N, CA, C and O atoms as CSV, one atom per row, in Angstrom:
chain,resi,resn,atom,element,x,y,z
A,1,UNK,N,N,88.174,101.793,56.821
A,1,UNK,CA,C,87.138,102.648,57.379
A,1,UNK,C,C,86.236,101.875,58.345
A,1,UNK,O,O,85.840,102.390,59.390
A,2,UNK,N,N,85.918,100.632,57.976
A,2,UNK,CA,C,85.056,99.822,58.839
A,2,UNK,C,C,85.753,99.550,60.170
A,2,UNK,O,O,85.122,99.588,61.227
A,3,UNK,N,N,87.059,99.276,60.115
A,3,UNK,CA,C,87.810,99.017,61.346
A,3,UNK,C,C,87.778,100.236,62.259
A,3,UNK,O,O,87.680,100.089,63.477
A,4,UNK,N,N,87.857,101.420,61.698
A,4,UNK,CA,C,87.805,102.639,62.503
A,4,UNK,C,C,86.449,102.801,63.173
A,4,UNK,O,O,86.375,103.204,64.333
A,5,UNK,N,N,85.369,102.489,62.446
A,5,UNK,CA,C,84.027,102.582,63.014
A,5,UNK,C,C,83.841,101.562,64.135
A,5,UNK,O,O,83.229,101.862,65.160
A,6,UNK,N,N,84.370,100.357,63.935
A,6,UNK,CA,C,84.291,99.336,64.977
A,6,UNK,C,C,85.081,99.773,66.213
A,6,UNK,O,O,84.643,99.575,67.346
A,7,UNK,N,N,86.238,100.365,65.979
A,7,UNK,CA,C,87.070,100.847,67.070
A,7,UNK,C,C,86.345,101.930,67.865
A,7,UNK,O,O,86.370,101.920,69.096
A,8,UNK,N,N,85.706,102.854,67.173
A,8,UNK,CA,C,84.948,103.926,67.830
A,8,UNK,C,C,83.779,103.332,68.617
A,8,UNK,O,O,83.486,103.777,69.726
A,9,UNK,N,N,83.115,102.333,68.047
A,9,UNK,CA,C,81.993,101.687,68.735
A,9,UNK,C,C,82.469,100.999,70.019
A,9,UNK,O,O,81.797,101.057,71.049
A,10,UNK,N,N,83.630,100.351,69.947
A,10,UNK,CA,C,84.187,99.697,71.137
A,10,UNK,C,C,84.526,100.734,72.204
A,10,UNK,O,O,84.263,100.520,73.387
A,11,UNK,N,N,85.107,101.850,71.788
A,11,UNK,CA,C,85.431,102.915,72.747
A,11,UNK,C,C,84.169,103.495,73.381
A,11,UNK,O,O,84.168,103.832,74.565
A,12,UNK,N,N,83.101,103.611,72.602
A,12,UNK,CA,C,81.830,104.085,73.159
A,12,UNK,C,C,81.314,103.119,74.224
A,12,UNK,O,O,80.852,103.542,75.284
A,13,UNK,N,N,81.395,101.826,73.938
A,13,UNK,CA,C,80.957,100.817,74.908
A,13,UNK,C,C,81.854,100.846,76.153
A,13,UNK,O,O,81.387,100.618,77.269
A,14,UNK,N,N,83.132,101.125,75.949
A,14,UNK,CA,C,84.053,101.245,77.078
A,14,UNK,C,C,83.640,102.397,77.981
A,14,UNK,O,O,83.664,102.278,79.206
A,15,UNK,N,N,83.260,103.512,77.368
A,15,UNK,CA,C,82.783,104.656,78.153
A,15,UNK,C,C,81.533,104.296,78.949
A,15,UNK,O,O,81.388,104.696,80.104
A,16,UNK,N,N,80.632,103.541,78.329
A,16,UNK,CA,C,79.417,103.107,79.027
A,16,UNK,C,C,79.768,102.217,80.219
A,16,UNK,O,O,79.217,102.371,81.309
A,17,UNK,N,N,80.699,101.280,79.992
A,17,UNK,CA,C,81.119,100.384,81.069
A,17,UNK,C,C,81.761,101.176,82.207
A,17,UNK,O,O,81.510,100.901,83.380
A,18,UNK,N,N,82.583,102.152,81.858
A,18,UNK,CA,C,83.224,102.996,82.872
A,18,UNK,C,C,82.183,103.718,83.716
A,18,UNK,O,O,82.300,103.772,84.940
A,19,UNK,N,N,81.172,104.269,83.069
A,19,UNK,CA,C,80.105,104.962,83.806
A,19,UNK,C,C,79.371,104.001,84.736
A,19,UNK,O,O,79.042,104.350,85.870
A,20,UNK,N,N,79.120,102.786,84.247
A,20,UNK,CA,C,78.440,101.793,85.078
A,20,UNK,C,C,79.290,101.431,86.298
A,20,UNK,O,O,78.774,101.297,87.408
A,21,UNK,N,N,80.589,101.276,86.082
A,21,UNK,CA,C,81.489,100.950,87.192
A,21,UNK,C,C,81.494,102.079,88.212
A,21,UNK,O,O,81.390,101.833,89.414
A,22,UNK,N,N,81.614,103.316,87.737
A,22,UNK,CA,C,81.659,104.469,88.642
A,22,UNK,C,C,80.362,104.657,89.417
A,22,UNK,O,O,80.373,105.232,90.505
A,23,UNK,N,N,79.250,104.182,88.876
A,23,UNK,CA,C,77.956,104.319,89.543
A,23,UNK,C,C,77.602,103.094,90.389
A,23,UNK,O,O,76.550,103.064,91.027
A,24,UNK,N,N,78.474,102.087,90.396
A,24,UNK,CA,C,78.191,100.864,91.149
A,24,UNK,C,C,78.287,101.125,92.652
A,24,UNK,O,O,78.954,102.058,93.097
A,25,UNK,N,N,77.605,100.280,93.417
A,25,UNK,CA,C,77.644,100.387,94.880
A,25,UNK,C,C,79.069,100.243,95.412
A,25,UNK,O,O,79.452,100.911,96.373
A,26,UNK,N,N,79.844,99.370,94.783
A,26,UNK,CA,C,81.217,99.140,95.230
A,26,UNK,C,C,82.054,100.408,95.082
A,26,UNK,O,O,82.810,100.761,95.987
A,27,UNK,N,N,81.924,101.091,93.950
A,27,UNK,CA,C,82.690,102.326,93.734
A,27,UNK,C,C,82.190,103.459,94.624
A,27,UNK,O,O,82.982,104.263,95.115
A,28,UNK,N,N,80.900,103.520,94.828
A,28,UNK,CA,C,80.346,104.562,95.700
A,28,UNK,C,C,80.867,104.380,97.127
A,28,UNK,O,O,81.203,105.356,97.797
A,29,UNK,N,N,80.933,103.132,97.586
A,29,UNK,CA,C,81.478,102.854,98.919
A,29,UNK,C,C,82.968,103.206,98.971
A,29,UNK,O,O,83.440,103.768,99.960
A,30,UNK,N,N,83.695,102.880,97.921
A,30,UNK,CA,C,85.120,103.225,97.852
A,30,UNK,C,C,85.310,104.741,97.951
A,30,UNK,O,O,86.145,105.214,98.721
A,31,UNK,N,N,84.549,105.486,97.186
A,31,UNK,CA,C,84.662,106.948,97.200
A,31,UNK,C,C,84.277,107.519,98.566
A,31,UNK,O,O,84.887,108.476,99.043
A,32,UNK,N,N,83.258,106.921,99.188
A,32,UNK,CA,C,82.827,107.373,100.512
A,32,UNK,C,C,83.930,107.151,101.541
A,32,UNK,O,O,84.251,108.051,102.317
A,33,UNK,N,N,84.514,105.938,101.548
A,33,UNK,CA,C,85.560,105.648,102.529
A,33,UNK,C,C,86.827,106.457,102.245
A,33,UNK,O,O,87.538,106.840,103.174
A,34,UNK,N,N,87.109,106.715,100.978
A,34,UNK,CA,C,88.266,107.544,100.623
A,34,UNK,C,C,88.090,108.962,101.167
A,34,UNK,O,O,89.012,109.535,101.746
A,35,UNK,N,N,86.904,109.511,100.975
A,35,UNK,CA,C,86.629,110.866,101.468
A,35,UNK,C,C,86.736,110.917,102.997
A,35,UNK,O,O,87.328,111.843,103.551
A,36,UNK,N,N,86.167,109.928,103.665
A,36,UNK,CA,C,86.249,109.885,105.128
A,36,UNK,C,C,87.696,109.771,105.594
A,36,UNK,O,O,88.096,110.416,106.563
A,37,UNK,N,N,88.476,108.950,104.902
A,37,UNK,CA,C,89.888,108.788,105.246
A,37,UNK,C,C,90.648,110.101,105.072
A,37,UNK,O,O,91.452,110.477,105.925
A,38,UNK,N,N,90.392,110.791,103.970
A,38,UNK,CA,C,91.100,112.040,103.685
A,38,UNK,C,C,90.733,113.160,104.652
A,38,UNK,O,O,91.539,114.057,104.898
A,39,UNK,N,N,89.536,113.114,105.195
A,39,UNK,CA,C,89.078,114.201,106.064
A,39,UNK,C,C,89.228,113.901,107.556
A,39,UNK,O,O,88.953,114.763,108.390
A,40,UNK,N,N,89.662,112.686,107.899
A,40,UNK,CA,C,89.838,112.336,109.305
A,40,UNK,C,C,91.252,112.699,109.758
A,40,UNK,O,O,92.234,112.161,109.247
A,41,UNK,N,N,91.345,113.611,110.716
A,41,UNK,CA,C,92.648,114.119,111.165
A,41,UNK,C,C,93.515,113.032,111.795
A,41,UNK,O,O,94.720,112.980,111.546
A,42,UNK,N,N,92.917,112.175,112.600
A,42,UNK,CA,C,93.682,111.116,113.262
A,42,UNK,C,C,94.269,110.152,112.230
A,42,UNK,O,O,95.439,109.780,112.317
A,43,UNK,N,N,93.456,109.750,111.259
A,43,UNK,CA,C,93.939,108.847,110.213
A,43,UNK,C,C,95.073,109.494,109.427
A,43,UNK,O,O,96.076,108.842,109.138
A,44,UNK,N,N,94.925,110.750,109.084
A,44,UNK,CA,C,95.968,111.453,108.332
A,44,UNK,C,C,97.251,111.591,109.149
A,44,UNK,O,O,98.350,111.493,108.604
A,45,UNK,N,N,97.114,111.816,110.439
A,45,UNK,CA,C,98.293,111.908,111.303
A,45,UNK,C,C,99.030,110.571,111.335
A,45,UNK,O,O,100.257,110.529,111.243
A,46,UNK,N,N,98.269,109.473,111.469
A,46,UNK,CA,C,98.876,108.143,111.497
A,46,UNK,C,C,99.558,107.813,110.170
A,46,UNK,O,O,100.641,107.228,110.152
A,47,UNK,N,N,98.927,108.185,109.071
A,47,UNK,CA,C,99.506,107.942,107.747
A,47,UNK,C,C,100.802,108.730,107.587
A,47,UNK,O,O,101.804,108.190,107.118
A,48,UNK,N,N,100.787,109.996,107.970
A,48,UNK,CA,C,101.991,110.828,107.843
A,48,UNK,C,C,103.114,110.313,108.742
A,48,UNK,O,O,104.280,110.321,108.346
A,49,UNK,N,N,102.771,109.871,109.937
A,49,UNK,CA,C,103.775,109.300,110.838
A,49,UNK,C,C,104.401,108.067,110.208
A,49,UNK,O,O,105.622,107.914,110.206
A,50,UNK,N,N,103.557,107.183,109.671
A,50,UNK,CA,C,104.062,105.977,109.025
A,50,UNK,C,C,104.960,106.325,107.841
A,50,UNK,O,O,106.033,105.740,107.693
A,51,UNK,N,N,104.544,107.263,107.001
A,51,UNK,CA,C,105.341,107.644,105.830
A,51,UNK,C,C,106.691,108.231,106.236
A,51,UNK,O,O,107.703,107.976,105.584
A,52,UNK,N,N,106.706,109.013,107.310
A,52,UNK,CA,C,107.963,109.591,107.793
A,52,UNK,C,C,108.918,108.487,108.263
A,52,UNK,O,O,110.102,108.494,107.923
A,53,UNK,N,N,108.397,107.552,109.038
A,53,UNK,CA,C,109.223,106.446,109.533
A,53,UNK,C,C,109.671,105.569,108.367
A,53,UNK,O,O,110.800,105.078,108.354
A,54,UNK,N,N,108.795,105.373,107.395
A,54,UNK,CA,C,109.132,104.561,106.226
A,54,UNK,C,C,110.269,105.201,105.425
A,54,UNK,O,O,111.136,104.494,104.912
A,55,UNK,N,N,110.271,106.523,105.313
A,55,UNK,CA,C,111.374,107.214,104.632
A,55,UNK,C,C,112.696,106.939,105.344
A,55,UNK,O,O,113.714,106.680,104.703
A,56,UNK,N,N,112.670,106.998,106.663
A,56,UNK,CA,C,113.877,106.706,107.441
A,56,UNK,C,C,114.282,105.245,107.248
A,56,UNK,O,O,115.469,104.934,107.148
A,57,UNK,N,N,113.304,104.359,107.196
A,57,UNK,CA,C,113.567,102.936,106.977
A,57,UNK,C,C,114.287,102.722,105.649
A,57,UNK,O,O,115.222,101.925,105.574
A,58,UNK,N,N,113.859,103.425,104.603
A,58,UNK,CA,C,114.481,103.260,103.291
A,58,UNK,C,C,115.949,103.674,103.315
A,58,UNK,O,O,116.766,103.099,102.594
A,59,UNK,N,N,116.291,104.666,104.136
A,59,UNK,CA,C,117.699,105.043,104.292
A,59,UNK,C,C,118.485,103.931,104.989
A,59,UNK,O,O,119.603,103.603,104.592
A,60,UNK,N,N,117.889,103.363,106.023
A,60,UNK,CA,C,118.541,102.312,106.812
A,60,UNK,C,C,118.628,101.011,106.011
A,60,UNK,O,O,119.586,100.252,106.156
A,61,UNK,N,N,117.630,100.759,105.172
A,61,UNK,CA,C,117.525,99.508,104.427
A,61,UNK,C,C,118.746,99.240,103.542
A,61,UNK,O,O,119.100,98.083,103.316
A,62,UNK,N,N,119.375,100.269,103.052
A,62,UNK,CA,C,120.541,100.085,102.179
A,62,UNK,C,C,121.643,99.291,102.864
A,62,UNK,O,O,122.383,98.558,102.207
A,63,UNK,N,N,121.756,99.433,104.174
A,63,UNK,CA,C,122.821,98.762,104.911
A,63,UNK,C,C,122.333,97.501,105.614
A,63,UNK,O,O,123.133,96.721,106.132
A,64,UNK,N,N,121.024,97.306,105.627
A,64,UNK,CA,C,120.461,96.118,106.258
A,64,UNK,C,C,120.750,96.063,107.744
A,64,UNK,O,O,120.811,97.092,108.417
A,65,UNK,N,N,120.926,94.871,108.242
A,65,UNK,CA,C,121.097,94.698,109.689
A,65,UNK,C,C,122.421,95.240,110.208
A,65,UNK,O,O,122.646,95.270,111.418
A,66,UNK,N,N,123.290,95.664,109.315
A,66,UNK,CA,C,124.566,96.233,109.744
A,66,UNK,C,C,124.439,97.702,110.142
A,66,UNK,O,O,125.352,98.268,110.744
A,67,UNK,N,N,123.316,98.311,109.807
A,67,UNK,CA,C,123.092,99.710,110.195
A,67,UNK,C,C,122.811,99.745,111.701
A,67,UNK,O,O,122.069,98.900,112.202
A,68,UNK,N,N,123.389,100.706,112.431
A,68,UNK,CA,C,123.194,100.742,113.896
A,68,UNK,C,C,121.735,100.908,114.331
A,68,UNK,O,O,121.371,100.472,115.424
A,69,UNK,N,N,120.894,101.529,113.498
A,69,UNK,CA,C,119.490,101.751,113.867
A,69,UNK,C,C,118.540,100.706,113.284
A,69,UNK,O,O,117.322,100.857,113.377
A,70,UNK,N,N,119.089,99.650,112.686
A,70,UNK,CA,C,118.263,98.686,111.954
A,70,UNK,C,C,117.127,98.113,112.801
A,70,UNK,O,O,115.964,98.204,112.408
A,71,UNK,N,N,117.438,97.534,113.934
A,71,UNK,CA,C,116.409,96.872,114.748
A,71,UNK,C,C,115.394,97.878,115.287
A,71,UNK,O,O,114.198,97.589,115.343
A,72,UNK,N,N,115.860,99.037,115.675
A,72,UNK,CA,C,114.959,100.070,116.191
A,72,UNK,C,C,114.000,100.558,115.101
A,72,UNK,O,O,112.801,100.693,115.341
A,73,UNK,N,N,114.527,100.818,113.915
A,73,UNK,CA,C,113.668,101.335,112.842
A,73,UNK,C,C,112.695,100.256,112.371
A,73,UNK,O,O,111.554,100.567,112.027
A,74,UNK,N,N,113.127,98.997,112.349
A,74,UNK,CA,C,112.217,97.907,111.973
A,74,UNK,C,C,111.059,97.826,112.962
A,74,UNK,O,O,109.907,97.653,112.563
A,75,UNK,N,N,111.364,97.950,114.239
A,75,UNK,CA,C,110.325,97.923,115.272
A,75,UNK,C,C,109.389,99.122,115.107
A,75,UNK,O,O,108.171,98.984,115.217
A,76,UNK,N,N,109.962,100.298,114.843
A,76,UNK,CA,C,109.157,101.511,114.675
A,76,UNK,C,C,108.243,101.425,113.451
A,76,UNK,O,O,107.092,101.858,113.500
A,77,UNK,N,N,108.757,100.866,112.358
A,77,UNK,CA,C,107.946,100.720,111.137
A,77,UNK,C,C,106.769,99.798,111.404
A,77,UNK,O,O,105.630,100.120,111.064
A,78,UNK,N,N,107.044,98.651,112.014
A,78,UNK,CA,C,105.957,97.701,112.304
A,78,UNK,C,C,104.921,98.310,113.241
A,78,UNK,O,O,103.720,98.124,113.048
A,79,UNK,N,N,105.382,99.029,114.244
A,79,UNK,CA,C,104.473,99.654,115.205
A,79,UNK,C,C,103.613,100.728,114.535
A,79,UNK,O,O,102.402,100.775,114.748
A,80,UNK,N,N,104.235,101.585,113.731
A,80,UNK,CA,C,103.487,102.651,113.051
A,80,UNK,C,C,102.491,102.067,112.061
A,80,UNK,O,O,101.371,102.562,111.936
A,81,UNK,N,N,102.898,101.010,111.352
A,81,UNK,CA,C,101.984,100.387,110.387
A,81,UNK,C,C,100.805,99.749,111.106
A,81,UNK,O,O,99.665,99.860,110.655
A,82,UNK,N,N,101.076,99.082,112.220
A,82,UNK,CA,C,100.004,98.451,112.988
A,82,UNK,C,C,99.008,99.498,113.483
A,82,UNK,O,O,97.796,99.307,113.376
A,83,UNK,N,N,99.523,100.605,114.026
A,83,UNK,CA,C,98.640,101.674,114.507
A,83,UNK,C,C,97.814,102.249,113.365
A,83,UNK,O,O,96.618,102.494,113.519
A,84,UNK,N,N,98.459,102.464,112.214
A,84,UNK,CA,C,97.750,103.005,111.060
A,84,UNK,C,C,96.670,102.026,110.587
A,84,UNK,O,O,95.534,102.426,110.334
A,85,UNK,N,N,97.029,100.748,110.471
A,85,UNK,CA,C,96.079,99.745,109.984
A,85,UNK,C,C,94.920,99.508,110.943
A,85,UNK,O,O,93.840,99.100,110.516
A,86,UNK,N,N,95.130,99.758,112.230
A,86,UNK,CA,C,94.071,99.556,113.217
A,86,UNK,C,C,93.073,100.713,113.254
A,86,UNK,O,O,92.005,100.581,113.852
A,87,UNK,N,N,93.399,101.830,112.633
A,87,UNK,CA,C,92.473,102.958,112.575
A,87,UNK,C,C,91.251,102.538,111.759
A,87,UNK,O,O,91.398,101.975,110.675
A,88,UNK,N,N,90.064,102.802,112.262
A,88,UNK,CA,C,88.843,102.331,111.598
A,88,UNK,C,C,88.667,102.926,110.205
A,88,UNK,O,O,88.132,102.260,109.318
A,89,UNK,N,N,89.104,104.156,109.995
A,89,UNK,CA,C,88.971,104.783,108.678
A,89,UNK,C,C,89.930,104.152,107.668
A,89,UNK,O,O,89.567,103.935,106.512
A,90,UNK,N,N,91.142,103.864,108.107
A,90,UNK,CA,C,92.124,103.204,107.238
A,90,UNK,C,C,91.644,101.793,106.910
A,90,UNK,O,O,91.694,101.367,105.757
A,91,UNK,N,N,91.180,101.073,107.928
A,91,UNK,CA,C,90.715,99.702,107.723
A,91,UNK,C,C,89.527,99.657,106.769
A,91,UNK,O,O,89.483,98.808,105.878
A,92,UNK,N,N,88.569,100.557,106.944
A,92,UNK,CA,C,87.393,100.586,106.060
A,92,UNK,C,C,87.801,100.904,104.628
A,92,UNK,O,O,87.269,100.324,103.683
A,93,UNK,N,N,88.748,101.828,104.470
A,93,UNK,CA,C,89.209,102.166,103.124
A,93,UNK,C,C,89.910,100.980,102.474
A,93,UNK,O,O,89.701,100.717,101.290
A,94,UNK,N,N,90.736,100.261,103.228
A,94,UNK,CA,C,91.445,99.108,102.667
A,94,UNK,C,C,90.477,98.011,102.235
A,94,UNK,O,O,90.690,97.362,101.211
A,95,UNK,N,N,89.420,97.803,103.008
A,95,UNK,CA,C,88.401,96.820,102.623
A,95,UNK,C,C,87.726,97.260,101.329
A,95,UNK,O,O,87.559,96.458,100.410
A,96,UNK,N,N,87.341,98.528,101.257
A,96,UNK,CA,C,86.697,99.052,100.051
A,96,UNK,C,C,87.636,98.965,98.855
A,96,UNK,O,O,87.203,98.659,97.744
A,97,UNK,N,N,88.907,99.230,99.077
A,97,UNK,CA,C,89.905,99.166,98.005
A,97,UNK,C,C,90.040,97.740,97.467
A,97,UNK,O,O,90.101,97.533,96.255
A,98,UNK,N,N,90.087,96.757,98.373
A,98,UNK,CA,C,90.166,95.349,97.947
A,98,UNK,C,C,88.906,94.938,97.195
A,98,UNK,O,O,88.983,94.185,96.225
A,99,UNK,N,N,87.745,95.427,97.637
A,99,UNK,CA,C,86.495,95.107,96.944
A,99,UNK,C,C,86.484,95.666,95.531
A,99,UNK,O,O,86.030,94.996,94.603
A,100,UNK,N,N,86.980,96.886,95.358
A,100,UNK,CA,C,87.064,97.479,94.015
A,100,UNK,C,C,88.021,96.667,93.155
A,100,UNK,O,O,87.735,96.400,91.987
A,101,UNK,N,N,89.158,96.273,93.727
A,101,UNK,CA,C,90.131,95.492,92.957
A,101,UNK,C,C,89.526,94.168,92.513
A,101,UNK,O,O,89.695,93.764,91.363
A,102,UNK,N,N,88.819,93.485,93.420
A,102,UNK,CA,C,88.162,92.223,93.066
A,102,UNK,C,C,87.132,92.434,91.960
A,102,UNK,O,O,87.043,91.643,91.020
A,103,UNK,N,N,86.359,93.506,92.083
A,103,UNK,CA,C,85.331,93.853,91.104
A,103,UNK,C,C,85.956,94.077,89.729
A,103,UNK,O,O,85.470,93.548,88.729
A,104,UNK,N,N,87.024,94.854,89.679
A,104,UNK,CA,C,87.698,95.126,88.405
A,104,UNK,C,C,88.346,93.861,87.837
A,104,UNK,O,O,88.363,93.664,86.622
A,105,UNK,N,N,88.875,93.009,88.709
A,105,UNK,CA,C,89.435,91.734,88.256
A,105,UNK,C,C,88.359,90.861,87.620
A,105,UNK,O,O,88.593,90.239,86.584
A,106,UNK,N,N,87.178,90.813,88.242
A,106,UNK,CA,C,86.073,90.021,87.699
A,106,UNK,C,C,85.643,90.542,86.336
A,106,UNK,O,O,85.379,89.759,85.423
A,107,UNK,N,N,85.571,91.856,86.195
A,107,UNK,CA,C,85.194,92.457,84.916
A,107,UNK,C,C,86.245,92.135,83.860
A,107,UNK,O,O,85.904,91.753,82.740
A,108,UNK,N,N,87.518,92.287,84.211
A,108,UNK,CA,C,88.607,91.991,83.270
A,108,UNK,C,C,88.571,90.537,82.834
A,108,UNK,O,O,88.730,90.229,81.653
A,109,UNK,N,N,88.361,89.644,83.793
A,109,UNK,CA,C,88.311,88.222,83.470
A,109,UNK,C,C,87.120,87.909,82.573
A,109,UNK,O,O,87.242,87.130,81.627
A,110,UNK,N,N,85.985,88.507,82.861
A,110,UNK,CA,C,84.795,88.283,82.044
A,110,UNK,C,C,85.022,88.730,80.601
A,110,UNK,O,O,84.653,88.025,79.662
A,111,UNK,N,N,85.622,89.890,80.434
A,111,UNK,CA,C,85.904,90.390,79.082
A,111,UNK,C,C,86.907,89.480,78.382
A,111,UNK,O,O,86.709,89.106,77.226
A,112,UNK,N,N,87.979,89.124,79.077
A,112,UNK,CA,C,89.014,88.285,78.469
A,112,UNK,C,C,88.465,86.918,78.082
A,112,UNK,O,O,88.738,86.431,76.985
A,113,UNK,N,N,87.697,86.297,78.969
A,113,UNK,CA,C,87.165,84.957,78.688
A,113,UNK,C,C,86.124,84.973,77.575
A,113,UNK,O,O,85.934,83.969,76.888
A,114,UNK,N,N,85.450,86.103,77.394
A,114,UNK,CA,C,84.489,86.179,76.291
A,114,UNK,C,C,85.211,86.254,74.947
A,114,UNK,O,O,84.623,85.962,73.905
A,115,UNK,N,N,86.478,86.643,74.970
A,115,UNK,CA,C,87.280,86.691,73.749
A,115,UNK,C,C,87.963,85.349,73.521
A,115,UNK,O,O,87.901,84.797,72.422
A,116,UNK,N,N,88.619,84.820,74.566
A,116,UNK,CA,C,89.328,83.551,74.449
A,116,UNK,C,C,89.611,83.000,75.841
A,116,UNK,O,O,89.879,83.752,76.778
A,117,UNK,N,N,89.548,81.682,75.960
A,117,UNK,CA,C,89.874,81.035,77.233
A,117,UNK,C,C,91.374,81.043,77.513
A,117,UNK,O,O,91.796,80.740,78.629
A,118,UNK,N,N,92.177,81.383,76.518
A,118,UNK,CA,C,93.628,81.331,76.656
A,118,UNK,C,C,94.254,82.663,77.056
A,118,UNK,O,O,95.473,82.753,77.205
A,119,UNK,N,N,93.441,83.688,77.229
A,119,UNK,CA,C,93.964,84.994,77.624
A,119,UNK,C,C,94.192,84.994,79.131
A,119,UNK,O,O,93.303,84.653,79.911
A,120,UNK,N,N,95.398,85.382,79.520
A,120,UNK,CA,C,95.730,85.455,80.946
A,120,UNK,C,C,95.280,86.800,81.491
A,120,UNK,O,O,95.455,87.836,80.849
A,121,UNK,N,N,94.699,86.770,82.685
A,121,UNK,CA,C,94.194,87.985,83.318
A,121,UNK,C,C,94.807,88.082,84.713
A,121,UNK,O,O,94.832,87.092,85.445
A,122,UNK,N,N,95.302,89.265,85.089
A,122,UNK,CA,C,95.834,89.425,86.450
A,122,UNK,C,C,94.738,89.172,87.486
A,122,UNK,O,O,93.579,89.534,87.282
A,123,UNK,N,N,95.118,88.556,88.580
A,123,UNK,CA,C,94.176,88.287,89.673
A,123,UNK,C,C,94.615,89.052,90.907
A,123,UNK,O,O,95.808,89.171,91.187
A,124,UNK,N,N,93.649,89.564,91.637
A,124,UNK,CA,C,93.879,90.255,92.906
A,124,UNK,C,C,94.918,91.362,92.781
A,124,UNK,O,O,95.717,91.580,93.693
A,125,UNK,N,N,94.904,92.059,91.647
A,125,UNK,CA,C,95.793,93.194,91.456
A,125,UNK,C,C,97.229,92.828,91.146
A,125,UNK,O,O,98.080,93.711,91.039
A,126,UNK,N,N,97.515,91.542,91.000
A,126,UNK,CA,C,98.880,91.116,90.724
A,126,UNK,C,C,99.140,91.130,89.229
A,126,UNK,O,O,98.309,90.682,88.439
A,127,UNK,N,N,100.272,91.637,88.855
A,127,UNK,CA,C,100.652,91.660,87.445
A,127,UNK,C,C,101.001,90.249,87.006
A,127,UNK,O,O,101.348,89.400,87.827
A,128,UNK,N,N,100.907,90.010,85.730
A,128,UNK,CA,C,101.287,88.715,85.188
A,128,UNK,C,C,102.806,88.668,85.110
A,128,UNK,O,O,103.428,89.428,84.368
A,129,UNK,N,N,103.382,87.777,85.877
A,129,UNK,CA,C,104.832,87.655,85.860
A,129,UNK,C,C,105.195,86.204,85.628
A,129,UNK,O,O,104.473,85.292,86.032
A,130,UNK,N,N,106.301,86.010,84.986
A,130,UNK,CA,C,106.790,84.665,84.754
A,130,UNK,C,C,107.731,84.306,85.897
A,130,UNK,O,O,108.901,84.689,85.898
A,131,UNK,N,N,107.213,83.576,86.852
A,131,UNK,CA,C,108.044,83.151,87.969
A,131,UNK,C,C,107.457,81.883,88.548
A,131,UNK,O,O,106.374,81.448,88.155
A,132,UNK,N,N,108.174,81.300,89.477
A,132,UNK,CA,C,107.679,80.111,90.138
A,132,UNK,C,C,107.777,78.880,89.265
A,132,UNK,O,O,108.552,78.848,88.309
A,133,UNK,N,N,107.004,77.881,89.588
A,133,UNK,CA,C,107.087,76.587,88.925
A,133,UNK,C,C,106.785,76.668,87.434
A,133,UNK,O,O,107.450,76.008,86.636
A,134,UNK,N,N,105.802,77.458,87.048
A,134,UNK,CA,C,105.386,77.515,85.647
A,134,UNK,C,C,106.486,78.030,84.732
A,134,UNK,O,O,106.512,77.679,83.552
A,135,UNK,N,N,107.382,78.842,85.239
A,135,UNK,CA,C,108.409,79.425,84.384
A,135,UNK,C,C,109.711,78.637,84.406
A,135,UNK,O,O,110.655,78.971,83.689
A,136,UNK,N,N,109.763,77.598,85.222
A,136,UNK,CA,C,110.989,76.831,85.311
A,136,UNK,C,C,112.003,77.442,86.256
A,136,UNK,O,O,113.148,76.991,86.305
A,137,UNK,N,N,111.610,78.457,87.006
A,137,UNK,CA,C,112.549,79.090,87.932
A,137,UNK,C,C,112.242,78.704,89.373
A,137,UNK,O,O,112.552,79.444,90.306
A,138,UNK,N,N,111.646,77.566,89.538
A,138,UNK,CA,C,111.278,77.092,90.867
A,138,UNK,C,C,112.535,76.736,91.653
A,138,UNK,O,O,113.486,76.184,91.099
A,139,UNK,N,N,112.535,77.047,92.915
A,139,UNK,CA,C,113.702,76.796,93.746
A,139,UNK,C,C,113.642,75.491,94.510
A,139,UNK,O,O,114.466,75.269,95.397
A,140,UNK,N,N,112.692,74.615,94.198
A,140,UNK,CA,C,112.560,73.383,94.975
A,140,UNK,C,C,113.390,72.252,94.405
A,140,UNK,O,O,113.449,71.172,94.994
A,141,UNK,N,N,114.035,72.480,93.265
A,141,UNK,CA,C,114.812,71.406,92.657
A,141,UNK,C,C,113.932,70.332,92.064
A,141,UNK,O,O,114.365,69.188,91.927
A,142,UNK,N,N,112.708,70.673,91.709
A,142,UNK,CA,C,111.797,69.723,91.083
A,142,UNK,C,C,110.937,68.959,92.062
A,142,UNK,O,O,110.120,68.144,91.635
A,143,UNK,N,N,111.082,69.183,93.358
A,143,UNK,CA,C,110.311,68.449,94.358
A,143,UNK,C,C,108.814,68.696,94.235
A,143,UNK,O,O,108.004,67.857,94.628
A,144,UNK,N,N,108.449,69.866,93.680
A,144,UNK,CA,C,107.031,70.180,93.576
A,144,UNK,C,C,106.407,69.538,92.339
A,144,UNK,O,O,105.191,69.603,92.157
A,145,UNK,N,N,107.225,68.920,91.490
A,145,UNK,CA,C,106.694,68.276,90.295
A,145,UNK,C,C,106.823,69.120,89.044
A,145,UNK,O,O,106.383,68.703,87.972
A,146,UNK,N,N,107.411,70.288,89.157
A,146,UNK,CA,C,107.572,71.118,87.962
A,146,UNK,C,C,108.725,70.583,87.124
A,146,UNK,O,O,109.456,69.689,87.550
A,147,UNK,N,N,108.875,71.125,85.960
A,147,UNK,CA,C,109.921,70.692,85.045
A,147,UNK,C,C,111.110,71.644,85.081
A,147,UNK,O,O,111.639,72.009,84.031
A,148,UNK,N,N,111.533,72.047,86.257
A,148,UNK,CA,C,112.679,72.952,86.378
A,148,UNK,C,C,113.929,72.243,85.893
A,148,UNK,O,O,114.177,71.086,86.233
A,149,UNK,N,N,114.700,72.942,85.108
A,149,UNK,CA,C,115.928,72.300,84.620
A,149,UNK,C,C,117.122,73.173,84.882
A,149,UNK,O,O,118.245,72.801,84.541
């Protein structure tokens, strides 16, 4: 019974933390830029154009450079993405999105470190994956100093 009460108390504190996050300046800016992005016709047109070209790219990608349209579609994807990313509404939203991700990462790390220094926390929105030198799957043949075997 005590464990259930503690669990309920933790969930209540979680709700409080969620409300604080949603009322933070960072989240308010994120919501503002999201709304502006969704209501801007030019930004939406650029996004839809990019998504359409990306769908075509995914069809071509199966065959790689052997597909007759490979180089053309690669150029079109890069061009559409560049145009989309250069739109001020898209750019502002991406900045706000990264700020929210950093904010949530800091909160997660703070909570984890208050429990134990040995808890791994994702950074910059990246999932915890076992790869690279730490996992022994390094492709350098040990040149980096890892213990790859």
